[in-house]
C-alpha positions as CSV (number, residue, x, y, z in Angstrom):
1,M,91.7,104.7,40.8
2,S,93.8,104.2,44.0
3,T,93.6,100.9,45.7
4,Y,94.0,100.1,49.4
5,E,97.3,98.4,48.6
6,S,98.7,101.4,46.8
7,L,97.6,103.7,49.5
8,K,98.6,101.7,52.6
9,G,101.1,99.2,51.1
10,L,99.0,96.4,52.5
11,K,96.6,93.9,51.0
12,V,93.2,93.1,52.5
13,K,93.8,89.8,54.3
14,Y,91.3,86.9,54.6
15,L,91.5,85.6,58.1
16,S,89.6,83.2,60.4
17,A,90.3,85.3,63.5
18,D,91.0,89.0,64.4
19,T,94.7,88.5,64.7
20,S,97.3,86.3,62.9
21,G,100.3,85.6,65.1
22,D,101.5,88.8,66.7
23,R,100.3,91.0,63.8
24,S,98.0,93.8,65.0
25,Q,98.8,96.8,62.7
26,E,96.7,100.0,63.0
27,G,94.7,100.7,59.9
28,E,95.1,97.3,58.4
29,L,91.9,96.0,56.8
30,F,91.1,92.3,56.9
31,Y,88.0,90.1,56.3
32,N,87.1,87.8,59.2
33,S,85.7,84.7,57.6
34,S,84.3,83.4,60.9
35,D,82.0,86.3,61.6
36,F,81.7,87.6,58.0
37,N,82.9,91.1,58.8
38,L,85.4,93.5,57.3
39,K,87.5,94.8,60.2
40,S,90.4,97.0,61.2
41,H,92.6,97.5,64.2
42,I,92.3,101.0,65.7
43,A,94.8,102.4,68.1
44,T,93.2,103.8,71.3
45,D,94.4,105.7,74.4
46,A,95.0,104.2,77.8
47,W,96.8,104.9,81.1
48,S,98.3,102.0,83.0
49,S,100.3,101.8,86.3
50,G,104.1,101.6,86.4
51,G,106.5,101.1,89.2
52,A,106.1,103.7,92.0
53,L,108.8,106.3,92.7
54,A,111.0,105.3,95.7
55,T,110.3,108.7,97.2
56,A,106.8,110.2,97.1
57,R,107.1,113.9,96.1
58,R,105.7,116.8,94.3
59,Y,107.3,119.7,92.3
60,L,110.0,117.4,90.9
61,A,111.8,118.0,87.5
62,G,111.4,115.3,84.9
63,A,112.4,114.6,81.3
64,G,113.3,111.9,78.9
65,T,111.2,109.2,77.3
66,Q,108.7,106.7,78.7
67,S,111.3,104.0,79.0
68,A,114.3,106.2,79.9
69,A,113.3,109.1,82.1
70,F,114.6,111.0,85.2
71,G,112.9,112.6,88.1
72,A,114.9,115.0,90.3
73,G,114.4,117.2,93.3
74,G,111.0,118.0,94.7
75,I,109.4,118.1,98.1
76,S,108.8,115.0,100.2
77,P,108.4,114.1,103.9
78,E,111.8,112.5,103.8
79,G,113.6,115.4,102.0
80,A,117.2,116.2,103.1
81,G,116.9,120.0,102.4
82,T,115.3,122.8,104.3
83,G,111.5,122.3,104.3
84,N,112.0,118.7,103.0
85,R,113.5,119.7,99.7
86,E,115.0,116.7,97.8
87,A,118.3,116.3,96.0
88,R,117.5,112.7,95.0
89,T,117.3,111.6,91.3
90,E,115.6,108.5,90.1
91,H,115.6,106.8,86.7
92,Y,112.7,105.0,85.0
93,D,113.4,102.2,82.6
94,G,109.9,101.5,81.4
95,T,109.1,99.3,84.4
96,G,110.3,100.8,87.6
97,W,112.6,103.4,89.2
98,T,116.3,103.1,90.3
99,N,118.6,105.5,92.0
100,G,120.6,108.1,90.1
101,G,123.0,110.8,91.0
102,N,121.9,113.5,93.5
103,L,121.5,117.2,92.5
104,S,124.2,119.4,93.9
105,V,121.5,121.4,95.8
106,A,118.3,120.0,97.4
107,V,115.5,121.9,95.6
108,N,111.9,121.9,94.6
109,D,110.2,123.2,91.5
110,K,113.0,122.8,89.1
111,I,112.0,122.2,85.5
112,G,113.5,119.4,83.5
113,A,114.4,119.1,79.8
114,G,116.4,116.9,77.6
115,T,117.0,113.1,78.0
116,L,118.1,110.7,80.7
117,T,121.8,110.9,79.5
118,A,121.7,114.5,78.5
119,G,119.3,116.2,81.0
120,L,118.8,119.7,82.1
121,A,117.2,121.1,85.3
122,F,116.8,124.8,86.1
123,G,115.2,127.3,88.5
124,G,113.3,126.3,91.7
125,S,113.6,127.1,95.4
126,T,115.9,125.8,98.1
127,A,113.9,126.6,101.2
128,A,110.7,127.9,102.6
129,P,109.3,130.5,102.0
130,S,109.9,129.6,98.4
131,T,110.0,133.2,96.9
132,N,112.7,134.2,99.4
133,N,115.0,131.4,98.4
134,L,114.7,131.3,94.6
135,S,117.5,129.4,92.9
136,A,119.5,130.6,89.9
137,V,121.2,127.2,89.5
138,T,121.1,125.2,86.3
139,E,122.3,121.6,86.4
140,E,123.2,119.3,83.6
141,Y,122.9,115.5,83.8
142,N,124.9,112.8,82.0
143,G,122.9,109.8,83.3
144,S,124.9,109.4,86.5
145,S,125.9,112.8,87.9
146,W,124.9,116.4,87.8
147,T,127.2,119.3,87.0
148,T,126.5,123.0,87.4
149,G,125.8,125.0,84.2
150,G,125.1,128.7,83.6
151,N,122.7,130.5,86.0
152,V,119.3,131.5,84.9
153,G,118.7,135.2,84.3
154,T,115.5,135.5,86.3
155,N,115.2,133.2,89.4
156,R,111.7,131.7,89.5
157,I,109.4,128.9,90.6
158,N,106.2,127.5,89.1
159,H,107.7,128.0,85.6
160,S,107.8,125.6,82.7
161,G,110.3,124.6,80.0
162,A,111.1,122.5,77.0
163,G,114.0,121.6,74.7
164,I,117.3,119.7,75.1
165,Q,120.4,120.1,77.2
166,T,122.2,122.3,74.6
167,A,119.1,124.2,73.5
168,G,116.8,124.7,76.5
169,L,113.7,126.9,76.9
170,M,112.3,128.4,80.1
171,F,109.2,130.5,80.3
172,A,106.7,132.2,82.7
173,G,106.6,131.4,86.4
174,Y,106.4,133.1,89.7
175,T,108.7,135.4,91.7
176,G,106.1,136.8,94.1
177,T,104.1,137.8,91.1
178,N,103.4,136.0,87.8
179,I,106.0,136.8,85.1
180,N,106.2,136.5,81.4
181,A,109.9,136.3,80.9
182,T,111.4,133.7,78.4
183,E,115.0,132.5,78.4
184,E,117.0,130.3,76.1
185,Y,119.9,128.1,77.0
186,D,122.8,127.2,74.6
187,G,124.5,124.6,76.7
188,S,126.5,127.1,78.8
189,S,124.4,130.3,79.4
190,W,120.9,131.7,79.3
191,T,119.8,134.7,77.2
192,A,116.5,136.5,77.0
193,G,113.9,135.4,74.5
194,G,110.6,136.9,73.5
195,N,108.1,137.3,76.4
196,I,105.2,134.9,76.6
197,G,101.9,136.6,75.9
198,T,100.2,135.7,79.2
199,A,102.1,136.0,82.4
200,R,101.2,132.9,84.5
201,R,102.5,130.2,86.8
202,G,101.9,126.5,87.1
203,L,101.7,125.9,83.4
204,A,103.0,123.0,81.3
205,G,105.4,122.9,78.4
206,A,106.5,120.7,75.5
207,G,108.5,120.9,72.3
208,L,111.8,122.4,71.4
209,Q,113.6,125.8,71.8
210,T,112.6,126.8,68.3
211,A,109.2,125.1,68.4
212,G,107.9,125.4,72.0
213,L,104.5,125.0,73.5
214,A,103.0,126.5,76.7
215,F,99.6,125.6,78.0
216,G,97.4,125.9,81.1
217,G,98.6,127.6,84.3
218,Y,97.2,130.1,86.7
219,T,96.7,133.9,86.3
220,T,94.0,134.8,88.9
221,T,92.2,131.6,88.1
222,A,93.0,128.4,86.3
223,S,93.9,129.1,82.6
224,N,93.2,127.3,79.4
225,T,95.5,129.5,77.3
226,T,97.9,127.9,74.8
227,E,100.8,129.6,73.1
228,E,103.4,128.5,70.5
229,Y,107.0,129.7,70.4
230,D,109.0,129.9,67.1
231,G,112.4,130.8,68.7
232,S,111.8,134.5,69.0
233,S,108.1,135.2,69.7
234,W,104.9,133.6,71.1
235,T,101.5,133.4,69.4
236,S,98.2,132.3,70.7
237,S,96.6,129.0,69.6
238,G,93.7,126.8,70.5
239,T,92.6,126.7,74.1
240,L,92.5,123.7,76.4
241,N,89.1,122.2,76.9
242,T,89.7,122.1,80.7
243,A,91.3,125.1,82.2
244,R,93.8,124.0,84.9
245,N,97.2,124.7,86.6
246,G,99.9,122.4,88.0
247,L,99.4,120.0,85.0
248,G,101.9,117.8,83.2
249,G,102.9,117.9,79.5
250,A,104.7,115.8,76.9
251,G,105.4,115.7,73.2
252,I,106.2,118.4,70.6
253,Q,104.5,121.6,69.4
254,T,102.4,119.8,66.8
255,A,101.6,116.6,68.8
256,A,101.4,117.4,72.5
257,L,99.7,115.8,75.5
258,G,98.4,117.6,78.6
259,F,97.2,115.7,81.8
260,G,96.3,116.1,85.4
261,G,96.4,119.5,87.3
262,S,93.8,121.3,89.3
263,T,90.7,123.2,88.0
264,P,90.1,123.0,91.1
265,P,89.5,120.2,92.2
266,F,92.3,117.9,91.1
267,S,91.9,116.7,87.5
268,A,92.6,113.4,85.8
269,A,91.7,114.7,82.3
270,T,94.0,114.1,79.4
271,E,94.0,116.2,76.2
272,K,95.8,115.9,72.9
273,Y,97.1,118.8,70.8
274,D,97.6,118.6,67.0
275,G,99.2,122.0,66.4
276,T,95.9,123.8,66.2
277,S,93.4,122.5,68.7
278,W,93.0,120.3,71.8
279,T,90.7,117.2,72.0
280,T,89.9,115.4,75.2
281,S,91.1,111.8,75.3
282,S,88.9,109.0,76.3
283,A,91.7,108.0,78.8
284,S,92.1,109.7,82.1
285,L,94.8,109.4,84.7
286,G,94.1,106.7,87.3
287,T,94.9,109.2,90.0
288,A,93.8,112.8,89.7
289,R,96.6,115.1,90.9
290,Q,98.5,118.3,90.5
291,N,102.2,119.4,90.5
292,L,103.2,116.2,88.9
293,S,106.1,115.6,86.6
294,N,106.3,114.1,83.1
295,S,108.3,112.8,80.1
296,G,107.7,111.2,76.7
297,T,105.6,111.9,73.6
298,Q,102.0,112.3,72.7
299,T,101.6,108.5,72.1
300,S,104.0,107.3,74.8
301,A,104.1,109.5,77.9
302,L,104.9,109.1,81.6
303,A,103.3,110.9,84.6
304,F,104.8,110.6,88.0
305,G,104.7,112.1,91.5
306,G,102.5,115.0,92.4
307,E,100.0,115.6,95.2
308,T,96.3,115.0,96.1
309,P,97.3,117.0,98.3
310,V,99.3,114.1,99.9
311,N,102.6,113.6,98.1
312,L,102.4,110.7,95.6
313,A,104.8,108.1,94.3
314,N,102.4,106.9,91.7
315,T,103.7,106.4,88.2
316,E,101.4,106.0,85.1
317,E,102.2,105.3,81.5
318,F,100.1,106.7,78.6
319,N,100.0,104.8,75.3
320,T,98.2,105.1,72.1
321,S,98.3,101.6,70.7
322,T,96.5,98.6,69.3
323,T,97.7,96.7,72.3
324,A,96.0,96.6,75.7
325,I,98.3,96.7,78.7
326,T,97.1,95.2,82.0
327,A,99.4,96.7,84.7
328,A,101.0,94.5,87.3
329,T,98.9,94.6,90.5
330,F,98.4,93.3,94.0
331,S,94.8,92.1,94.7
332,S,93.1,91.0,98.0
333,G,93.1,87.3,99.0
334,G,91.9,85.4,102.1
335,E,92.8,86.5,105.6
336,N,94.7,84.3,108.1
337,N,92.5,83.0,110.8
338,T,95.0,83.7,113.5
339,Y,97.0,87.0,113.3
340,Q,100.7,86.6,114.0
341,F,103.9,88.2,112.6
342,G,107.3,86.5,112.5
343,R,105.8,83.4,110.9
344,N,107.3,80.6,108.9
345,Y,106.2,80.2,105.3
346,A,106.6,77.5,102.7
347,N,108.1,80.0,100.3
348,M,108.8,77.5,97.5
349,G,105.2,76.5,97.1
350,P,102.9,78.1,94.6
351,S,100.7,80.9,95.9
352,S,97.7,78.6,95.5
353,A,99.1,75.9,97.8
354,T,101.2,77.1,100.7
355,Y,101.2,77.0,104.5
356,V,102.2,79.2,107.4
357,N,103.3,78.1,110.9
358,G,104.1,79.7,114.3
359,G,104.3,83.3,115.1
360,Y,105.2,86.0,117.7
361,T,103.2,84.6,120.6
362,Y,104.9,81.2,120.2
363,V,101.8,79.6,118.6
364,K,102.1,76.1,117.1
365,I,99.2,76.7,114.6
366,T,99.6,75.7,111.0
367,E,97.4,77.2,108.4
368,E,97.1,76.1,104.7
369,Y,96.2,78.3,101.8
370,N,94.4,77.1,98.7
371,G,94.6,80.4,96.7
372,T,91.4,81.7,98.2
373,S,91.2,81.0,101.9
374,W,93.2,79.8,104.9
375,S,92.3,76.7,107.0
376,E,93.9,75.3,110.1
377,D,95.8,72.0,110.0
378,G,98.2,70.1,112.2
379,D,100.1,71.9,114.9
380,S,103.9,71.8,115.1
381,S,105.6,70.4,118.1
382,N,107.3,73.7,118.8
383,G,105.7,77.2,118.9
384,R,108.3,79.6,117.6
385,Y,108.6,83.0,116.1
386,F,111.1,84.4,113.6
387,G,111.8,80.9,112.4
388,T,112.3,80.3,108.7
389,G,110.2,78.2,106.4
390,A,110.9,76.6,103.1
391,G,109.7,73.7,100.9
392,T,106.1,73.2,99.8
393,L,102.7,72.5,101.2
394,T,103.2,68.7,101.3
395,A,106.9,68.7,101.9
396,G,107.7,71.7,104.1
397,I,110.4,72.6,106.6
398,V,110.9,75.2,109.4
399,F,114.1,75.8,111.3
400,G,115.6,78.1,113.9
401,G,113.7,81.0,115.5
402,Y,112.9,81.6,119.2
403,L,111.1,79.3,121.6
404,P,109.4,80.3,124.8
405,G,111.7,80.3,127.8
406,T,114.8,79.1,125.9
407,G,115.3,81.8,123.4
408,A,117.1,81.1,120.1
409,T,116.9,77.6,118.8
410,N,118.4,75.3,116.2
411,V,115.5,72.9,116.1
412,T,114.2,71.7,112.7
413,E,110.7,70.3,111.9
414,E,109.3,68.8,108.7
415,Y,105.8,69.0,107.4
416,N,104.0,66.4,105.1
417,G,100.8,68.4,104.5
418,S,99.1,67.2,107.7
419,S,101.5,66.6,110.5
420,W,105.0,67.6,111.7
421,T,108.0,65.5,112.6
422,G,111.4,66.4,114.0
423,G,114.4,66.8,111.7
424,G,118.2,67.3,112.2
425,N,119.3,70.4,114.2
426,M,121.0,73.3,112.5
427,N,124.7,73.9,113.4
428,V,123.9,77.6,114.2
429,T,121.5,78.5,117.0
430,T,119.7,81.6,115.9
431,G,116.5,83.2,114.5
432,G,115.6,85.4,111.7
433,R,117.5,83.3,109.1
434,M,116.8,83.4,105.3
435,G,116.0,80.2,103.6
436,G,114.6,78.4,100.6
437,G,114.7,75.4,98.4
438,P,112.8,72.0,98.7
439,Q,112.7,70.0,102.0
440,T,115.5,67.7,100.9
441,A,117.8,70.4,99.6
442,T,117.2,73.5,101.8
443,I,119.5,76.5,102.2
444,A,119.7,78.6,105.4
445,C,121.8,81.7,105.7
446,G,122.4,84.8,107.9
447,G,120.4,85.3,111.1
448,T,120.3,87.4,114.3
449,G,123.7,87.9,115.8
450,P,124.5,88.9,113.2
451,I,125.3,85.6,111.5
452,T,127.0,85.2,108.1
453,A,127.0,81.3,108.0
454,T,125.5,79.3,105.1
455,E,124.1,75.8,105.8
456,Y,122.5,73.1,103.6
457,Y,119.9,70.5,104.6
458,N,119.7,67.2,102.8
459,G,116.4,65.9,104.3
460,S,117.9,64.6,107.5
461,A,121.0,66.7,108.5
462,W,122.5,70.2,108.2
463,A,126.0,70.8,106.9
464,T,127.9,74.1,107.2
465,Q,129.2,75.4,103.8
466,P,132.5,77.3,103.4
467,A,130.7,80.3,101.8
468,T,129.7,83.1,104.1
469,L,127.7,86.3,103.4
470,N,129.7,89.4,102.8
471,E,127.5,91.6,104.9
472,T,126.8,91.1,108.6
473,H,123.4,92.6,108.6
474,R,120.5,91.0,110.4
475,E,116.8,91.3,109.7
476,R,117.4,90.7,106.0
477,N,115.2,88.7,103.7
478,G,116.0,86.4,100.8
479,V,114.7,83.7,98.6
480,G,116.0,81.0,96.3
481,T,117.7,77.6,96.3
482,Q,121.0,76.0,97.2
483,S,122.4,77.0,93.8
484,S,120.7,80.3,93.3
485,F,119.8,82.6,96.2
486,V,119.4,86.4,96.7
487,A,119.7,88.2,100.1
488,M,118.4,91.8,100.5
489,G,118.5,94.7,103.0
490,G,118.9,94.5,106.8
491,T,120.5,96.3,109.7
492,N,122.9,95.8,112.5
493,P,122.3,96.0,116.3
494,G,122.2,99.6,117.5
495,E,122.2,101.0,114.0
496,T,119.8,103.8,113.0
497,V,120.8,103.4,109.3
498,F,119.3,100.5,107.4
499,H,121.0,98.9,104.4
500,T,120.4,98.4,100.7
501,D,122.9,95.5,100.1
502,V,121.9,92.8,97.6
503,E,124.0,89.6,97.5
504,E,123.7,86.6,95.2
505,Y,124.7,83.0,95.9
506,N,125.6,80.7,93.0
507,G,126.0,77.5,94.9
508,S,129.6,78.1,96.0
509,A,130.1,81.8,96.8
510,W,128.3,85.0,97.8
511,T,128.8,88.1,95.5
512,S,127.7,91.6,96.3
513,L,125.8,92.8,93.3
514,T,123.8,96.0,93.6
515,D,121.7,98.1,96.0
516,M,118.0,98.2,96.7
517,V,116.3,101.4,95.8
518,V,114.8,101.8,99.2
519,K,116.6,100.8,102.4
520,S,114.7,98.1,104.3
521,K,114.8,95.7,107.2
522,N,112.3,93.7,109.4
523,A,110.8,91.1,107.2
524,G,109.9,92.7,104.0
525,G,107.8,89.9,102.3
526,I,109.7,88.3,99.5
527,F,108.8,85.8,96.8
528,G,110.4,84.3,93.7
529,N,112.2,80.9,93.4
530,S,115.7,82.0,92.4
531,A,118.2,84.8,92.3
532,A,117.2,85.4,88.7
533,G,114.0,87.1,89.9
534,A,112.5,88.2,93.3
535,I,110.0,90.8,94.5
536,Y,110.5,92.3,97.9
537,C,107.5,94.0,99.5
538,G,107.4,96.4,102.4
539,G,109.8,96.3,105.4
540,Q,110.9,99.3,107.5
541,N,113.3,102.0,106.4
542,S,114.0,104.4,109.3
543,N,114.2,104.8,113.0
544,P,111.7,105.4,114.5
545,A,110.4,102.6,112.4
546,T,108.5,103.6,109.3
547,N,106.8,100.9,107.2
548,V,107.5,100.8,103.5
549,S,104.5,100.9,101.2
550,G,106.0,99.8,97.9
551,S,107.7,96.8,96.3
552,Q,111.2,96.4,94.8
553,V,111.9,94.0,92.0
554,F,115.3,92.2,91.5
555,N,115.8,90.9,87.9
556,G,119.0,89.1,88.6
557,T,121.2,92.2,88.0
558,T,119.5,95.3,89.3
559,V,116.7,96.4,91.6
560,F,113.9,98.8,90.6
561,T,110.6,99.8,92.1
562,G,107.5,97.9,91.4
563,V,103.8,98.4,92.0
564,S,102.6,98.9,95.6
565,P,100.6,96.4,97.6
566,A,97.0,97.4,97.8
567,F,96.8,97.3,101.6
568,S,98.9,100.1,103.0
569,A,102.5,99.9,104.1
570,R,103.8,96.6,105.5
571,S,106.5,95.2,107.7
572,G,106.7,91.8,109.5
573,N,105.1,90.2,106.5
574,Q,106.0,87.1,104.5
575,G,105.9,85.9,100.9
576,A,105.5,82.7,98.9
577,G,105.2,81.8,95.2
578,T,107.0,83.1,92.1
579,T,107.3,86.4,90.4
580,S,104.5,85.4,88.1
581,A,102.2,84.3,90.8
582,G,103.3,85.3,94.3
583,L,101.6,86.4,97.5
584,I,102.4,88.4,100.7
585,S,100.5,87.9,103.9
586,A,100.2,89.5,107.4
587,R,101.5,92.8,108.6
588,Y,102.9,94.3,111.7
589,S,102.1,97.7,113.3
590,P,99.2,98.0,112.9
591,A,98.5,94.3,112.9
592,N,96.4,92.6,110.2
593,S,96.1,89.2,108.6
594,K,95.5,90.2,105.0
595,T,96.8,88.3,102.1
596,E,97.5,89.9,98.7
597,H,98.2,88.2,95.3
598,F,100.7,89.5,92.8
599,T,99.9,89.4,89.1
600,P,102.6,90.7,86.6
601,E,102.0,93.0,83.7
602,S,100.5,91.5,80.6
603,T,99.7,92.7,77.1
604,A,97.1,91.5,74.5
605,A,95.8,92.7,71.2
606,K,92.8,95.0,71.5
607,D,89.6,93.9,69.7
608,A,89.4,94.8,66.1
609,K,86.6,97.2,65.0
610,T,84.0,96.1,62.5
611,I,83.6,98.5,59.5
612,D,80.0,99.4,59.1
613,F,79.0,100.5,55.5
614,D,75.5,101.5,56.4
């Protein structure tokens, strides 16, 4: 007789809890001596939020894995091509998106295949009306740049595909009418394959050139048809439980995933295919949508972009696992009692104990935050806006900014948690500086002018440092200490182009490191206590001014997109706290005083299931 150990290679453990250390293995039986039950860990399905695309768009090409994917092309309000077609490529690393190399032609409705470092994108349309401007161009990606490959045989949109860069598969689509043509790519040219059984558009694909899968789509209504390809011909298989078009797909022919689309209305449903039939997953997309893109496998997939019909930047990760993932998020906190922008924050304090002072109408008001609500405390001697704050709730400091009637100032004040006293004047008279550190070891850098100077405060006086910023941009934001500081974004007077520069200070010199994913200026709220990690939220990225809705995460080396604040797009906001417990507060145009708390992603073992023998 077979034993559990011989079948699974595991013994039945005797434990006092449902987990032991980090062990949580699917199918492992154990006896819980505390509740007297035989139990097992069962993998379940779940979608969780990831970092948002830098550019919200639909009809973009995507491929790769959940932790190494690309998204290219598409249609967005910001698109550079005719009719807002995009050439932009973004990379996903399992957390957020960074910029990659642009397609040679701005295009929507290309289909992606392959991997991040060996990708393929084919078909699509370069202008409106789409069917008059169908593209034959195939492009190959090496992880940094695109090169042109062999043209497709039949130009089309709303098609689908699968495979790898040297063995691609393209099928169905729309040329003004639904088509059934299939083509195969060998790394240099396309040749005709066997026609798909049902001509349709807006379908999803998965698998390989010799083991492809096509499902869903649109004929005269939403379709539930599934077909399998063996490298020469298509055969019908089990139908989707929910007929839909414009859906996403991932996986292989015998283990595929289908999600989203339109029935109509927009769908969030997720289904799993085992090579014969489809079953509906208990997990649904957080945002129902159509014309989204995708990558990954049946147990580890990625959904991004799409429309509702508004273009989306949302990214979601699908996992079948014994581990529960709680996505990073912003949640609502207390509102300031007095709305102002251009305020001074104690950015080194924890998010549960910080203060804000001053603001645009030259108010002297100080408000303190306890993690839940704001309350007014002692007024400062000077009412200023675009000053800079640092320190903590009980040992704070503000410096620079603009005073009524006199303009830019170099005045410094110190806060002890209840009242303000004068400190030593800065050497530079300006506003809009970046700053951080404790009250007795504060750093100030940059400023309106633009200013590149760096100064230190020792608790009584300021001293100019020899190190200067490399970039002359103003309206930047930064965070850190005298030995570890990061500066991000900005613009220069009269410029219509905003910047993406990121500089790091190590206590003696400024070094240009990388670029932000989204250009930004005008007080994007930033929090994090050193250059090893910072989160930058909102800002403005164009003229006329457009508020940025997302966040950007700096990990000490690169910048990638993060989750978006809950309350709309923001500029003129401020931040405090750390990357594990930060906040942003206030917003300009339209004005509001809302505070939001940031909580990073976390994982935990799911509850084990009791085995019932009744």
